[in-house]
N, C-alpha and C positions, 0 to 999 in steps of 0.2 A: 436785868431782864433780857432773856434771849428771845429774839424774834422767831416766831414759828413760821416757816415757809413751806410746811408740809402740805397745806391745803391749796397752795397756788398751782396754777397750770404752768406748763412749760413756757408758753409765750409770756405769761405774767412774770415768771422768774427772770426771763431774759430782759424784760423791760425794767424790772426792779434792779437787776444787776447794773444795767447801763445808768440808771438814775443814781445809784450809790457810787459808781465809778466817777461820775461827773462831780458829785458832791465831795468825794475824796480828793479829786484833782483840785477843786476850788479850795479846799482846806489846806492842801499842800502849798498852793500858791500863796495863801494868806500867811502861812508859817514863814515862807521865804521873805515876804514883805515885812513881817514882824508883828502882825496883830492876829492872835488867835485867842478867843475867849476860853475855850475848853480844849487843851491839848490832848486830853485822853479820848476825845471824839475820833481822832485819827485812828487809834487802835480799834475802837468799836466798829468803825466803818470797815476797816480791813477784815475784821473777823466776820462781819455780816456778809461781805462779798464772798469770803471763803465758804461760809455756810450755803449761800445760794449756789455757788459753783459746784459744791458737793451734791446738792439736790439735783442740779441739771445733769451731772454725770450719772447719778443714780437712775434718773428717768431715762436717759439715753441708753444705759445698759439694759434696763427693763424692756425698752422698745426694740432693742437689737435681738432679744431672745425670741 
């Protein structure tokens, strides 16, 4: 399931990005310690962050025009 971030506003996207980055950092830390329940979650978080950053860049490009 791909999360749809199209309907979110720019401020909401930035907040969601920070939330996912924190979650990704925590997951990386758990991996170093040695306890991760779902190792594939790291990949999905990275991809969600990339999707959000793409949307932010698209909105910034639209606003610059």
